[in-house]
C-alpha positions in Angstrom: 150.9 64.7 137.2 149.4 67.3 135.2 149.4 65.2 132.1 146.9 63.0 133.8 144.6 65.4 135.4 144.5 66.9 132.1 144.0 63.7 130.5 141.2 62.8 132.9 139.4 66.3 132.3 139.5 65.7 128.4 138.2 62.3 128.9 135.2 62.9 131.2 133.4 59.1 130.7 129.7 59.8 131.1 127.1 58.2 132.8 123.9 58.0 129.9 120.5 56.5 130.7 118.7 55.3 127.5 115.5 54.8 127.7 114.4 52.2 124.8 110.2 54.1 125.2 107.8 51.7 125.5 108.3 48.0 126.0 106.8 47.1 129.2 102.8 45.8 128.8 101.1 48.0 128.7 103.5 50.5 127.4 103.5 49.1 124.1 104.5 51.9 122.0 103.2 52.6 118.4 102.6 49.5 116.0 102.5 50.3 111.8 102.6 48.3 108.8 107.0 49.9 108.4 107.4 48.9 112.1 107.2 48.1 115.7 108.1 51.1 118.1 108.9 48.6 120.8 111.5 46.4 118.5 113.1 49.5 117.0 113.5 51.4 120.0 115.2 48.1 121.4 117.9 47.7 118.9 118.3 51.7 118.4 119.0 51.4 122.1 121.8 48.7 121.8 123.3 50.1 118.8 123.6 53.5 120.9 125.3 51.6 123.7 127.4 50.2 121.2 128.6 53.8 120.0 129.0 54.9 123.0 131.3 52.4 124.5 133.6 54.6 126.2 130.9 55.8 128.2 129.0 54.4 130.8 125.6 53.1 129.4 122.4 52.2 131.6 119.0 50.9 130.5 116.5 52.4 131.8 113.4 50.1 130.7 112.0 48.2 133.4 110.7 44.1 133.2 107.8 44.6 134.3 105.4 47.7 135.4 101.3 47.6 136.2 100.6 50.6 134.1 102.0 53.2 131.9 102.7 55.8 134.9 104.5 53.1 136.4 106.4 52.3 133.9 107.6 56.0 133.4 108.2 56.0 137.3 110.7 53.0 137.2 112.8 54.6 134.0 112.8 57.6 135.9 113.5 56.2 139.4 117.0 53.8 137.7 118.5 57.0 136.1 118.2 59.4 139.1 119.2 56.6 141.6 122.2 56.0 139.0 122.7 59.1 139.2 123.1 59.8 134.8 124.4 62.6 133.5 122.3 62.5 130.3 119.2 60.7 129.9 118.2 59.8 126.3 114.5 58.2 125.9 114.1 57.0 122.3 111.0 56.9 120.2 109.1 56.8 116.6 106.7 59.2 116.0 102.9 58.5 114.6 100.7 60.7 113.0 98.6 60.5 109.9 101.1 59.0 107.5 101.8 62.3 106.0 103.9 64.1 108.2 107.7 63.5 108.4 111.0 64.1 110.2 112.7 64.4 113.4 111.8 66.2 116.3 113.4 66.2 119.8 111.5 67.5 123.1 113.2 68.9 126.3 113.2 71.5 128.4 114.8 74.4 126.6 115.4 76.7 129.5 118.8 74.7 129.6 120.8 75.8 127.1 123.1 72.7 126.7 120.6 70.3 125.9 118.6 72.6 124.0 122.0 73.0 122.0 122.8 69.1 122.2 119.4 68.6 120.8 119.7 70.8 118.0 122.9 69.5 117.2 121.4 65.7 117.2 119.0 67.3 114.4 121.4 68.5 112.0 122.7 65.3 112.3 119.7 63.7 111.5 118.9 66.3 108.8 122.2 65.1 106.9 120.8 61.6 106.7 117.9 63.4 104.7 114.8 63.8 107.8 113.2 66.8 108.0 114.1 69.2 111.3 111.0 69.6 112.8 112.8 71.5 115.5 113.5 71.1 119.4 110.2 71.5 121.4 110.3 72.8 124.7 107.6 70.1 126.3 108.1 69.9 129.8 104.8 67.8 130.6 106.1 64.7 129.6 106.9 62.3 132.7 110.6 61.5 131.8 111.5 65.5 131.1 109.9 66.8 134.5 111.3 64.0 136.6 114.8 63.2 135.6 117.4 65.2 137.8 119.7 65.4 135.0 119.5 66.9 131.4 116.7 65.0 129.3 116.4 64.3 125.9 112.9 62.6 124.5 113.7 62.0 120.6 111.4 61.1 117.9 113.5 59.6 115.6 110.8 59.5 112.6 107.8 58.6 111.5 106.9 55.5 111.4 103.7 55.2 109.6 105.5 57.2 107.0 107.5 54.9 104.3 109.9 57.8 103.4 110.9 58.1 106.6 110.9 54.5 107.2 112.8 53.6 104.0 115.9 56.0 105.0 115.8 54.7 108.6 119.2 52.8 110.0 119.9 52.2 113.5 123.4 52.2 113.3 123.2 56.0 111.4 120.9 57.0 113.8 123.0 55.9 116.7 125.9 57.5 115.0 123.8 61.0 114.4 122.7 60.8 118.1 
């Protein structure tokens, strides 16, 4: 009996909410000559789900929304309703075409979540991305309103050729 209990504690199945950022008109995300954020986050989310096959994965993207706020509210509501243990929002950054690297937003007062974000960024560095750091940003709706630890991951810059040449959904999902 003790062995079963120890195995259960060791092999805890997490409930992970994955938000493939944007993708519900009018919340469409960025589009550049190097890629479409909606398509990239969708594929990354599916690849990440496969990598997390030992856990329960909940996709939070709504199929219908009236506004960006409505889209965000539905994503958060689905994660909260399902009592997810972790919320991961996937995004691609856009700037001037010269900015590079990865960054993760979270509420940094939660040390475990900050440590997780730092670990993911170190993994991204090993793939070749510049580590732009963990940023404390409680103003993002998904960070403010989820009832579980939450990460908003900016994988890389969608408007930077070098960043996008390195991008591979399987490599990134394994890094996460």
